C-alpha positions, 0 to 999 in steps of 0.5 A: 084918771082924767075925765078925757081918758074916761070918756068912752066914745070918740065923739066925747073925747073929741068934744073934750079936746076941742073945748080944752083947745078953745080955752087956751085960744087955739085959733083953728078947729083941730084936725083929726090928726091933731085930735089923735095926737093929743089923745096920745100925749100926757096932760103936760105934753097936751098943754105944751102942744096947745100953747104952741098951737095957740101962738102959730 
């Protein structure tokens, strides 16, 4: 199981997702909807989503 899925609190999950997004160059702060969407995606889909977001 990935560390993000093991994170117990919403804040910990949010920080993890924002750090991942920053690593791939997403130029904006993630909205709550984006964060919730990313939590529902699998790891491969999450990477694809972030790549698209980084290029928009």
